[in-house]
PyMOL CGO cylinders between C-alpha atoms (Angstrom):
from pymol import cmd
from pymol.cgo import CYLINDER

trace = [
    CYLINDER, 146.42, 69.69, 219.61, 144.24, 66.94, 218.09, 0.3, 1, 1, 1, 1, 1, 1,
    CYLINDER, 144.24, 66.94, 218.09, 145.85, 63.53, 217.71, 0.3, 1, 1, 1, 1, 1, 1,
    CYLINDER, 145.85, 63.53, 217.71, 147.34, 62.97, 214.27, 0.3, 1, 1, 1, 1, 1, 1,
    CYLINDER, 147.34, 62.97, 214.27, 144.86, 60.84, 212.32, 0.3, 1, 1, 1, 1, 1, 1,
    CYLINDER, 144.86, 60.84, 212.32, 145.37, 58.96, 209.04, 0.3, 1, 1, 1, 1, 1, 1,
    CYLINDER, 145.37, 58.96, 209.04, 144.09, 62.06, 207.20, 0.3, 1, 1, 1, 1, 1, 1,
    CYLINDER, 144.09, 62.06, 207.20, 145.20, 65.16, 209.13, 0.3, 1, 1, 1, 1, 1, 1,
    CYLINDER, 145.20, 65.16, 209.13, 143.20, 68.37, 208.67, 0.3, 1, 1, 1, 1, 1, 1,
    CYLINDER, 143.20, 68.37, 208.67, 145.04, 71.37, 207.24, 0.3, 1, 1, 1, 1, 1, 1,
    CYLINDER, 145.04, 71.37, 207.24, 143.40, 74.81, 207.28, 0.3, 1, 1, 1, 1, 1, 1,
    CYLINDER, 143.40, 74.81, 207.28, 144.52, 77.12, 204.46, 0.3, 1, 1, 1, 1, 1, 1,
    CYLINDER, 144.52, 77.12, 204.46, 143.82, 80.82, 205.02, 0.3, 1, 1, 1, 1, 1, 1,
    CYLINDER, 143.82, 80.82, 205.02, 144.43, 82.71, 201.77, 0.3, 1, 1, 1, 1, 1, 1,
    CYLINDER, 144.43, 82.71, 201.77, 142.33, 85.36, 200.02, 0.3, 1, 1, 1, 1, 1, 1,
    CYLINDER, 142.33, 85.36, 200.02, 143.77, 84.70, 196.54, 0.3, 1, 1, 1, 1, 1, 1,
    CYLINDER, 143.77, 84.70, 196.54, 141.66, 81.92, 195.02, 0.3, 1, 1, 1, 1, 1, 1,
    CYLINDER, 141.66, 81.92, 195.02, 144.33, 80.64, 192.63, 0.3, 1, 1, 1, 1, 1, 1,
    CYLINDER, 144.33, 80.64, 192.63, 146.98, 80.36, 195.33, 0.3, 1, 1, 1, 1, 1, 1,
    CYLINDER, 146.98, 80.36, 195.33, 144.60, 78.78, 197.83, 0.3, 1, 1, 1, 1, 1, 1,
    CYLINDER, 144.60, 78.78, 197.83, 143.30, 76.27, 195.28, 0.3, 1, 1, 1, 1, 1, 1,
    CYLINDER, 143.30, 76.27, 195.28, 146.81, 75.31, 194.19, 0.3, 1, 1, 1, 1, 1, 1,
    CYLINDER, 146.81, 75.31, 194.19, 147.88, 74.43, 197.72, 0.3, 1, 1, 1, 1, 1, 1,
    CYLINDER, 147.88, 74.43, 197.72, 144.54, 72.78, 198.51, 0.3, 1, 1, 1, 1, 1, 1,
    CYLINDER, 144.54, 72.78, 198.51, 144.71, 70.51, 195.46, 0.3, 1, 1, 1, 1, 1, 1,
    CYLINDER, 144.71, 70.51, 195.46, 148.28, 69.47, 196.21, 0.3, 1, 1, 1, 1, 1, 1,
    CYLINDER, 148.28, 69.47, 196.21, 147.56, 68.76, 199.88, 0.3, 1, 1, 1, 1, 1, 1,
    CYLINDER, 147.56, 68.76, 199.88, 144.41, 66.82, 199.03, 0.3, 1, 1, 1, 1, 1, 1,
    CYLINDER, 144.41, 66.82, 199.03, 146.36, 64.79, 196.47, 0.3, 1, 1, 1, 1, 1, 1,
    CYLINDER, 146.36, 64.79, 196.47, 148.81, 63.89, 199.25, 0.3, 1, 1, 1, 1, 1, 1,
    CYLINDER, 148.81, 63.89, 199.25, 146.01, 62.59, 201.44, 0.3, 1, 1, 1, 1, 1, 1,
    CYLINDER, 146.01, 62.59, 201.44, 145.27, 65.60, 203.67, 0.3, 1, 1, 1, 1, 1, 1,
    CYLINDER, 145.27, 65.60, 203.67, 141.79, 66.81, 204.49, 0.3, 1, 1, 1, 1, 1, 1,
    CYLINDER, 141.79, 66.81, 204.49, 141.80, 70.47, 203.47, 0.3, 1, 1, 1, 1, 1, 1,
    CYLINDER, 141.80, 70.47, 203.47, 139.72, 73.24, 205.03, 0.3, 1, 1, 1, 1, 1, 1,
    CYLINDER, 139.72, 73.24, 205.03, 139.73, 76.61, 203.29, 0.3, 1, 1, 1, 1, 1, 1,
    CYLINDER, 139.73, 76.61, 203.29, 139.12, 80.18, 204.46, 0.3, 1, 1, 1, 1, 1, 1,
    CYLINDER, 139.12, 80.18, 204.46, 139.29, 83.45, 202.51, 0.3, 1, 1, 1, 1, 1, 1,
    CYLINDER, 139.29, 83.45, 202.51, 139.69, 85.86, 205.41, 0.3, 1, 1, 1, 1, 1, 1,
    CYLINDER, 139.69, 85.86, 205.41, 140.55, 86.06, 209.09, 0.3, 1, 1, 1, 1, 1, 1,
    CYLINDER, 140.55, 86.06, 209.09, 136.99, 85.95, 210.40, 0.3, 1, 1, 1, 1, 1, 1,
    CYLINDER, 136.99, 85.95, 210.40, 136.20, 82.84, 208.38, 0.3, 1, 1, 1, 1, 1, 1,
    CYLINDER, 136.20, 82.84, 208.38, 139.50, 81.28, 209.43, 0.3, 1, 1, 1, 1, 1, 1,
    CYLINDER, 139.50, 81.28, 209.43, 138.73, 81.62, 213.14, 0.3, 1, 1, 1, 1, 1, 1,
    CYLINDER, 138.73, 81.62, 213.14, 135.23, 80.24, 212.65, 0.3, 1, 1, 1, 1, 1, 1,
    CYLINDER, 135.23, 80.24, 212.65, 136.47, 77.23, 210.67, 0.3, 1, 1, 1, 1, 1, 1,
    CYLINDER, 136.47, 77.23, 210.67, 139.27, 76.55, 213.11, 0.3, 1, 1, 1, 1, 1, 1,
    CYLINDER, 139.27, 76.55, 213.11, 136.95, 76.64, 216.12, 0.3, 1, 1, 1, 1, 1, 1,
    CYLINDER, 136.95, 76.64, 216.12, 134.45, 74.38, 214.38, 0.3, 1, 1, 1, 1, 1, 1,
    CYLINDER, 134.45, 74.38, 214.38, 136.99, 71.66, 213.54, 0.3, 1, 1, 1, 1, 1, 1,
    CYLINDER, 136.99, 71.66, 213.54, 140.39, 72.17, 215.18, 0.3, 1, 1, 1, 1, 1, 1,
    CYLINDER, 140.39, 72.17, 215.18, 142.98, 71.53, 212.46, 0.3, 1, 1, 1, 1, 1, 1,
    CYLINDER, 142.98, 71.53, 212.46, 146.26, 69.71, 212.83, 0.3, 1, 1, 1, 1, 1, 1,
    CYLINDER, 146.26, 69.71, 212.83, 148.09, 72.56, 211.07, 0.3, 1, 1, 1, 1, 1, 1,
    CYLINDER, 148.09, 72.56, 211.07, 147.23, 76.03, 209.74, 0.3, 1, 1, 1, 1, 1, 1,
    CYLINDER, 147.23, 76.03, 209.74, 148.74, 77.77, 206.70, 0.3, 1, 1, 1, 1, 1, 1,
    CYLINDER, 148.74, 77.77, 206.70, 148.04, 81.46, 207.31, 0.3, 1, 1, 1, 1, 1, 1,
    CYLINDER, 148.04, 81.46, 207.31, 148.46, 84.33, 204.87, 0.3, 1, 1, 1, 1, 1, 1,
    CYLINDER, 148.46, 84.33, 204.87, 149.77, 87.54, 206.42, 0.3, 1, 1, 1, 1, 1, 1,
    CYLINDER, 149.77, 87.54, 206.42, 147.74, 89.98, 204.29, 0.3, 1, 1, 1, 1, 1, 1,
    CYLINDER, 147.74, 89.98, 204.29, 143.99, 89.31, 204.51, 0.3, 1, 1, 1, 1, 1, 1,
    CYLINDER, 143.99, 89.31, 204.51, 141.01, 91.54, 203.58, 0.3, 1, 1, 1, 1, 1, 1,
    CYLINDER, 141.01, 91.54, 203.58, 139.68, 91.90, 207.14, 0.3, 1, 1, 1, 1, 1, 1,
    CYLINDER, 139.68, 91.90, 207.14, 142.13, 90.92, 209.89, 0.3, 1, 1, 1, 1, 1, 1,
    CYLINDER, 142.13, 90.92, 209.89, 145.84, 90.59, 209.34, 0.3, 1, 1, 1, 1, 1, 1,
    CYLINDER, 145.84, 90.59, 209.34, 147.42, 87.19, 209.67, 0.3, 1, 1, 1, 1, 1, 1,
    CYLINDER, 147.42, 87.19, 209.67, 149.14, 88.47, 212.81, 0.3, 1, 1, 1, 1, 1, 1,
    CYLINDER, 149.14, 88.47, 212.81, 145.78, 89.32, 214.39, 0.3, 1, 1, 1, 1, 1, 1,
    CYLINDER, 145.78, 89.32, 214.39, 144.44, 85.87, 213.54, 0.3, 1, 1, 1, 1, 1, 1,
    CYLINDER, 144.44, 85.87, 213.54, 147.60, 84.30, 214.96, 0.3, 1, 1, 1, 1, 1, 1,
    CYLINDER, 147.60, 84.30, 214.96, 147.25, 86.31, 218.18, 0.3, 1, 1, 1, 1, 1, 1,
    CYLINDER, 147.25, 86.31, 218.18, 143.62, 85.22, 218.56, 0.3, 1, 1, 1, 1, 1, 1,
    CYLINDER, 143.62, 85.22, 218.56, 144.56, 81.58, 218.01, 0.3, 1, 1, 1, 1, 1, 1,
    CYLINDER, 144.56, 81.58, 218.01, 147.39, 81.63, 220.52, 0.3, 1, 1, 1, 1, 1, 1,
    CYLINDER, 147.39, 81.63, 220.52, 145.15, 83.27, 223.12, 0.3, 1, 1, 1, 1, 1, 1,
    CYLINDER, 145.15, 83.27, 223.12, 142.87, 80.22, 222.93, 0.3, 1, 1, 1, 1, 1, 1,
    CYLINDER, 142.87, 80.22, 222.93, 144.22, 77.20, 224.80, 0.3, 1, 1, 1, 1, 1, 1,
    CYLINDER, 144.22, 77.20, 224.80, 142.72, 74.86, 222.20, 0.3, 1, 1, 1, 1, 1, 1,
    CYLINDER, 142.72, 74.86, 222.20, 145.20, 76.16, 219.64, 0.3, 1, 1, 1, 1, 1, 1,
    CYLINDER, 145.20, 76.16, 219.64, 148.23, 76.64, 221.90, 0.3, 1, 1, 1, 1, 1, 1,
    CYLINDER, 148.23, 76.64, 221.90, 150.08, 73.74, 220.27, 0.3, 1, 1, 1, 1, 1, 1,
    CYLINDER, 150.08, 73.74, 220.27, 148.59, 73.74, 216.76, 0.3, 1, 1, 1, 1, 1, 1,
    CYLINDER, 148.59, 73.74, 216.76, 151.36, 74.56, 214.24, 0.3, 1, 1, 1, 1, 1, 1,
    CYLINDER, 151.36, 74.56, 214.24, 150.73, 77.82, 212.40, 0.3, 1, 1, 1, 1, 1, 1,
    CYLINDER, 150.73, 77.82, 212.40, 152.85, 78.53, 209.32, 0.3, 1, 1, 1, 1, 1, 1,
    CYLINDER, 152.85, 78.53, 209.32, 152.78, 82.12, 208.07, 0.3, 1, 1, 1, 1, 1, 1,
    CYLINDER, 152.78, 82.12, 208.07, 152.63, 82.85, 204.35, 0.3, 1, 1, 1, 1, 1, 1,
    CYLINDER, 152.63, 82.85, 204.35, 154.41, 86.08, 203.50, 0.3, 1, 1, 1, 1, 1, 1,
    CYLINDER, 154.41, 86.08, 203.50, 155.32, 88.06, 200.41, 0.3, 1, 1, 1, 1, 1, 1,
    CYLINDER, 155.32, 88.06, 200.41, 158.82, 89.44, 200.00, 0.3, 1, 1, 1, 1, 1, 1,
    CYLINDER, 158.82, 89.44, 200.00, 157.51, 92.78, 201.28, 0.3, 1, 1, 1, 1, 1, 1,
    CYLINDER, 157.51, 92.78, 201.28, 156.67, 91.17, 204.62, 0.3, 1, 1, 1, 1, 1, 1,
    CYLINDER, 156.67, 91.17, 204.62, 159.80, 89.04, 204.85, 0.3, 1, 1, 1, 1, 1, 1,
    CYLINDER, 159.80, 89.04, 204.85, 160.46, 88.60, 208.57, 0.3, 1, 1, 1, 1, 1, 1,
    CYLINDER, 160.46, 88.60, 208.57, 163.06, 87.08, 210.85, 0.3, 1, 1, 1, 1, 1, 1,
    CYLINDER, 163.06, 87.08, 210.85, 162.31, 83.56, 212.11, 0.3, 1, 1, 1, 1, 1, 1,
    CYLINDER, 162.31, 83.56, 212.11, 162.87, 84.59, 215.72, 0.3, 1, 1, 1, 1, 1, 1,
    CYLINDER, 162.87, 84.59, 215.72, 160.40, 87.42, 215.31, 0.3, 1, 1, 1, 1, 1, 1,
    CYLINDER, 160.40, 87.42, 215.31, 157.87, 85.06, 213.74, 0.3, 1, 1, 1, 1, 1, 1,
    CYLINDER, 157.87, 85.06, 213.74, 158.36, 82.60, 216.62, 0.3, 1, 1, 1, 1, 1, 1,
    CYLINDER, 158.36, 82.60, 216.62, 157.97, 85.40, 219.17, 0.3, 1, 1, 1, 1, 1, 1,
    CYLINDER, 157.97, 85.40, 219.17, 154.63, 86.26, 217.64, 0.3, 1, 1, 1, 1, 1, 1,
    CYLINDER, 154.63, 86.26, 217.64, 153.49, 82.65, 217.93, 0.3, 1, 1, 1, 1, 1, 1,
    CYLINDER, 153.49, 82.65, 217.93, 154.25, 81.23, 214.49, 0.3, 1, 1, 1, 1, 1, 1,
    CYLINDER, 154.25, 81.23, 214.49, 155.72, 77.77, 214.09, 0.3, 1, 1, 1, 1, 1, 1,
    CYLINDER, 155.72, 77.77, 214.09, 157.40, 78.71, 210.84, 0.3, 1, 1, 1, 1, 1, 1,
    CYLINDER, 157.40, 78.71, 210.84, 157.03, 81.04, 207.90, 0.3, 1, 1, 1, 1, 1, 1,
    CYLINDER, 157.03, 81.04, 207.90, 157.28, 80.67, 204.14, 0.3, 1, 1, 1, 1, 1, 1,
    CYLINDER, 157.28, 80.67, 204.14, 157.88, 83.33, 201.51, 0.3, 1, 1, 1, 1, 1, 1,
    CYLINDER, 157.88, 83.33, 201.51, 155.41, 82.61, 198.71, 0.3, 1, 1, 1, 1, 1, 1,
    CYLINDER, 155.41, 82.61, 198.71, 157.75, 83.47, 195.86, 0.3, 1, 1, 1, 1, 1, 1,
    CYLINDER, 157.75, 83.47, 195.86, 160.43, 81.12, 197.22, 0.3, 1, 1, 1, 1, 1, 1,
    CYLINDER, 160.43, 81.12, 197.22, 158.43, 77.90, 197.56, 0.3, 1, 1, 1, 1, 1, 1,
    CYLINDER, 158.43, 77.90, 197.56, 156.38, 75.60, 195.35, 0.3, 1, 1, 1, 1, 1, 1,
    CYLINDER, 156.38, 75.60, 195.35, 153.22, 73.73, 196.38, 0.3, 1, 1, 1, 1, 1, 1,
    CYLINDER, 153.22, 73.73, 196.38, 155.31, 70.54, 196.57, 0.3, 1, 1, 1, 1, 1, 1,
    CYLINDER, 155.31, 70.54, 196.57, 157.75, 72.20, 198.98, 0.3, 1, 1, 1, 1, 1, 1,
    CYLINDER, 157.75, 72.20, 198.98, 154.87, 73.47, 201.10, 0.3, 1, 1, 1, 1, 1, 1,
    CYLINDER, 154.87, 73.47, 201.10, 153.47, 69.94, 201.34, 0.3, 1, 1, 1, 1, 1, 1,
    CYLINDER, 153.47, 69.94, 201.34, 156.87, 68.62, 202.37, 0.3, 1, 1, 1, 1, 1, 1,
    CYLINDER, 156.87, 68.62, 202.37, 157.13, 71.29, 205.07, 0.3, 1, 1, 1, 1, 1, 1,
    CYLINDER, 157.13, 71.29, 205.07, 153.67, 70.38, 206.37, 0.3, 1, 1, 1, 1, 1, 1,
    CYLINDER, 153.67, 70.38, 206.37, 154.61, 66.70, 206.51, 0.3, 1, 1, 1, 1, 1, 1,
    CYLINDER, 154.61, 66.70, 206.51, 157.87, 67.50, 208.29, 0.3, 1, 1, 1, 1, 1, 1,
    CYLINDER, 157.87, 67.50, 208.29, 156.21, 69.68, 210.93, 0.3, 1, 1, 1, 1, 1, 1,
    CYLINDER, 156.21, 69.68, 210.93, 153.55, 67.07, 211.68, 0.3, 1, 1, 1, 1, 1, 1,
    CYLINDER, 153.55, 67.07, 211.68, 156.12, 64.27, 211.81, 0.3, 1, 1, 1, 1, 1, 1,
    CYLINDER, 156.12, 64.27, 211.81, 158.30, 66.23, 214.23, 0.3, 1, 1, 1, 1, 1, 1,
    CYLINDER, 158.30, 66.23, 214.23, 155.54, 66.51, 216.78, 0.3, 1, 1, 1, 1, 1, 1,
    CYLINDER, 155.54, 66.51, 216.78, 153.30, 69.06, 215.20, 0.3, 1, 1, 1, 1, 1, 1,
    CYLINDER, 153.30, 69.06, 215.20, 152.68, 71.70, 217.79, 0.3, 1, 1, 1, 1, 1, 1,
    CYLINDER, 152.68, 71.70, 217.79, 156.17, 72.09, 219.18, 0.3, 1, 1, 1, 1, 1, 1,
    CYLINDER, 156.17, 72.09, 219.18, 157.10, 75.62, 218.18, 0.3, 1, 1, 1, 1, 1, 1,
    CYLINDER, 157.10, 75.62, 218.18, 160.70, 76.50, 217.47, 0.3, 1, 1, 1, 1, 1, 1,
    CYLINDER, 160.70, 76.50, 217.47, 162.71, 77.59, 220.49, 0.3, 1, 1, 1, 1, 1, 1,
    CYLINDER, 162.71, 77.59, 220.49, 163.85, 81.20, 220.45, 0.3, 1, 1, 1, 1, 1, 1,
    CYLINDER, 163.85, 81.20, 220.45, 167.37, 81.79, 221.70, 0.3, 1, 1, 1, 1, 1, 1,
    CYLINDER, 167.37, 81.79, 221.70, 168.76, 85.07, 222.99, 0.3, 1, 1, 1, 1, 1, 1,
    CYLINDER, 168.76, 85.07, 222.99, 172.28, 86.01, 224.12, 0.3, 1, 1, 1, 1, 1, 1,
    CYLINDER, 172.28, 86.01, 224.12, 172.50, 88.79, 226.71, 0.3, 1, 1, 1, 1, 1, 1,
    CYLINDER, 172.50, 88.79, 226.71, 175.62, 90.56, 227.92, 0.3, 1, 1, 1, 1, 1, 1,
    CYLINDER, 175.62, 90.56, 227.92, 175.09, 91.33, 231.59, 0.3, 1, 1, 1, 1, 1, 1,
    CYLINDER, 175.09, 91.33, 231.59, 176.58, 94.33, 233.38, 0.3, 1, 1, 1, 1, 1, 1,
    CYLINDER, 176.58, 94.33, 233.38, 177.32, 92.93, 236.83, 0.3, 1, 1, 1, 1, 1, 1,
    CYLINDER, 177.32, 92.93, 236.83, 177.38, 96.43, 238.35, 0.3, 1, 1, 1, 1, 1, 1,
    CYLINDER, 177.38, 96.43, 238.35, 173.89, 97.47, 237.31, 0.3, 1, 1, 1, 1, 1, 1,
    CYLINDER, 173.89, 97.47, 237.31, 170.35, 96.70, 238.32, 0.3, 1, 1, 1, 1, 1, 1,
    CYLINDER, 170.35, 96.70, 238.32, 169.54, 93.33, 239.80, 0.3, 1, 1, 1, 1, 1, 1,
    CYLINDER, 169.54, 93.33, 239.80, 172.36, 91.49, 238.04, 0.3, 1, 1, 1, 1, 1, 1,
    CYLINDER, 172.36, 91.49, 238.04, 173.90, 90.35, 241.33, 0.3, 1, 1, 1, 1, 1, 1,
    CYLINDER, 173.90, 90.35, 241.33, 170.53, 89.28, 242.70, 0.3, 1, 1, 1, 1, 1, 1,
    CYLINDER, 170.53, 89.28, 242.70, 169.84, 87.29, 239.54, 0.3, 1, 1, 1, 1, 1, 1,
    CYLINDER, 169.84, 87.29, 239.54, 173.24, 85.59, 239.77, 0.3, 1, 1, 1, 1, 1, 1,
    CYLINDER, 173.24, 85.59, 239.77, 172.62, 84.71, 243.40, 0.3, 1, 1, 1, 1, 1, 1,
    CYLINDER, 172.62, 84.71, 243.40, 169.15, 83.35, 242.62, 0.3, 1, 1, 1, 1, 1, 1,
    CYLINDER, 169.15, 83.35, 242.62, 170.43, 81.15, 239.79, 0.3, 1, 1, 1, 1, 1, 1,
    CYLINDER, 170.43, 81.15, 239.79, 173.65, 80.14, 241.51, 0.3, 1, 1, 1, 1, 1, 1,
    CYLINDER, 173.65, 80.14, 241.51, 175.91, 81.94, 239.02, 0.3, 1, 1, 1, 1, 1, 1,
    CYLINDER, 175.91, 81.94, 239.02, 179.12, 83.94, 239.65, 0.3, 1, 1, 1, 1, 1, 1,
    CYLINDER, 179.12, 83.94, 239.65, 178.09, 87.38, 240.88, 0.3, 1, 1, 1, 1, 1, 1,
    CYLINDER, 178.09, 87.38, 240.88, 180.66, 89.11, 238.63, 0.3, 1, 1, 1, 1, 1, 1,
    CYLINDER, 180.66, 89.11, 238.63, 179.57, 87.13, 235.55, 0.3, 1, 1, 1, 1, 1, 1,
    CYLINDER, 179.57, 87.13, 235.55, 183.16, 86.06, 234.91, 0.3, 1, 1, 1, 1, 1, 1,
    CYLINDER, 183.16, 86.06, 234.91, 184.31, 82.62, 233.81, 0.3, 1, 1, 1, 1, 1, 1,
    CYLINDER, 184.31, 82.62, 233.81, 186.15, 80.80, 236.60, 0.3, 1, 1, 1, 1, 1, 1,
    CYLINDER, 186.15, 80.80, 236.60, 188.44, 79.09, 234.06, 0.3, 1, 1, 1, 1, 1, 1,
    CYLINDER, 188.44, 79.09, 234.06, 189.58, 81.93, 231.81, 0.3, 1, 1, 1, 1, 1, 1,
    CYLINDER, 189.58, 81.93, 231.81, 188.21, 85.06, 233.46, 0.3, 1, 1, 1, 1, 1, 1,
    CYLINDER, 188.21, 85.06, 233.46, 186.28, 86.03, 230.34, 0.3, 1, 1, 1, 1, 1, 1,
    CYLINDER, 186.28, 86.03, 230.34, 182.87, 87.70, 230.42, 0.3, 1, 1, 1, 1, 1, 1,
    CYLINDER, 182.87, 87.70, 230.42, 180.00, 85.23, 230.54, 0.3, 1, 1, 1, 1, 1, 1,
    CYLINDER, 180.00, 85.23, 230.54, 176.95, 85.52, 228.28, 0.3, 1, 1, 1, 1, 1, 1,
    CYLINDER, 176.95, 85.52, 228.28, 173.47, 84.86, 229.66, 0.3, 1, 1, 1, 1, 1, 1,
    CYLINDER, 173.47, 84.86, 229.66, 171.49, 82.60, 227.34, 0.3, 1, 1, 1, 1, 1, 1,
    CYLINDER, 171.49, 82.60, 227.34, 167.69, 82.58, 227.41, 0.3, 1, 1, 1, 1, 1, 1,
    CYLINDER, 167.69, 82.58, 227.41, 166.04, 79.73, 225.52, 0.3, 1, 1, 1, 1, 1, 1,
    CYLINDER, 166.04, 79.73, 225.52, 162.34, 79.05, 225.37, 0.3, 1, 1, 1, 1, 1, 1,
    CYLINDER, 162.34, 79.05, 225.37, 158.96, 79.53, 223.79, 0.3, 1, 1, 1, 1, 1, 1,
    CYLINDER, 158.96, 79.53, 223.79, 158.40, 83.23, 224.37, 0.3, 1, 1, 1, 1, 1, 1,
    CYLINDER, 158.40, 83.23, 224.37, 155.35, 83.26, 222.09, 0.3, 1, 1, 1, 1, 1, 1,
    CYLINDER, 155.35, 83.26, 222.09, 153.05, 81.42, 224.51, 0.3, 1, 1, 1, 1, 1, 1,
    CYLINDER, 153.05, 81.42, 224.51, 150.91, 84.13, 226.18, 0.3, 1, 1, 1, 1, 1, 1,
    CYLINDER, 150.91, 84.13, 226.18, 150.01, 81.79, 229.06, 0.3, 1, 1, 1, 1, 1, 1,
    CYLINDER, 150.01, 81.79, 229.06, 153.38, 80.58, 230.26, 0.3, 1, 1, 1, 1, 1, 1,
    CYLINDER, 153.38, 80.58, 230.26, 156.35, 82.16, 228.44, 0.3, 1, 1, 1, 1, 1, 1,
    CYLINDER, 156.35, 82.16, 228.44, 158.59, 79.46, 229.88, 0.3, 1, 1, 1, 1, 1, 1,
    CYLINDER, 158.59, 79.46, 229.88, 162.31, 79.77, 229.27, 0.3, 1, 1, 1, 1, 1, 1,
    CYLINDER, 162.31, 79.77, 229.27, 165.61, 78.34, 230.47, 0.3, 1, 1, 1, 1, 1, 1,
    CYLINDER, 165.61, 78.34, 230.47, 168.50, 80.54, 231.61, 0.3, 1, 1, 1, 1, 1, 1,
    CYLINDER, 168.50, 80.54, 231.61, 172.15, 79.51, 231.57, 0.3, 1, 1, 1, 1, 1, 1,
    CYLINDER, 172.15, 79.51, 231.57, 175.58, 81.10, 231.30, 0.3, 1, 1, 1, 1, 1, 1,
    CYLINDER, 175.58, 81.10, 231.30, 178.10, 80.46, 228.55, 0.3, 1, 1, 1, 1, 1, 1,
    CYLINDER, 178.10, 80.46, 228.55, 181.70, 81.55, 228.14, 0.3, 1, 1, 1, 1, 1, 1,
    CYLINDER, 181.70, 81.55, 228.14, 182.30, 82.55, 224.49, 0.3, 1, 1, 1, 1, 1, 1,
    CYLINDER, 182.30, 82.55, 224.49, 186.09, 82.49, 224.99, 0.3, 1, 1, 1, 1, 1, 1,
    CYLINDER, 186.09, 82.49, 224.99, 186.17, 78.94, 226.38, 0.3, 1, 1, 1, 1, 1, 1,
    CYLINDER, 186.17, 78.94, 226.38, 183.78, 77.76, 223.69, 0.3, 1, 1, 1, 1, 1, 1,
    CYLINDER, 183.78, 77.76, 223.69, 185.96, 79.24, 220.95, 0.3, 1, 1, 1, 1, 1, 1,
    CYLINDER, 185.96, 79.24, 220.95, 189.07, 77.64, 222.48, 0.3, 1, 1, 1, 1, 1, 1,
    CYLINDER, 189.07, 77.64, 222.48, 187.31, 74.26, 222.60, 0.3, 1, 1, 1, 1, 1, 1,
    CYLINDER, 187.31, 74.26, 222.60, 186.21, 74.54, 218.97, 0.3, 1, 1, 1, 1, 1, 1,
    CYLINDER, 186.21, 74.54, 218.97, 189.73, 75.53, 217.88, 0.3, 1, 1, 1, 1, 1, 1,
    CYLINDER, 189.73, 75.53, 217.88, 191.21, 72.56, 219.74, 0.3, 1, 1, 1, 1, 1, 1,
    CYLINDER, 191.21, 72.56, 219.74, 188.69, 70.21, 218.15, 0.3, 1, 1, 1, 1, 1, 1,
    CYLINDER, 188.69, 70.21, 218.15, 189.63, 71.41, 214.67, 0.3, 1, 1, 1, 1, 1, 1,
    CYLINDER, 189.63, 71.41, 214.67, 193.38, 71.09, 215.29, 0.3, 1, 1, 1, 1, 1, 1,
]
cmd.load_cgo(trace, "trace")
């Protein structure tokens, strides 16, 4: 991702002129350099010409979908850490984990935010390190008797029966990482005991 300059570049990809202009004017007023694109093909060309610090990407575009543009961006190493915020309508309302899995940094529902709130979100994302995409977390219940569960436990140094040594409860396998990166898909695996965690939280509240 390009280093954050005094006037970061923000690429807005939106086919509705009124919506695009409203966000562009507000961002420009706040000191951002704004690049605009009306469709997916133009968005990719503009992005490759001058790599932006952040991209606001509409989901429904006249040529490519926002998801297709996002996939193309994430397949290019130059954009692997550039924050991409999806714009959606209520009809395309999606789960944040699903958006992260597809490569999005965040998503906004148009009817639920104002231009001022969008600007604040842009500022927050850039201040937090820009290209660091949210970590997706998954909890998996492992059947110790099936598949390669025992081999996985042995490889990671976990109990082969996936049972807590303190309370005997079933352990949950947690996978945390950036699963949207098509080049690495790095993640961290660890075991957690829900029963022990609940007991600890109850004791803390007592």
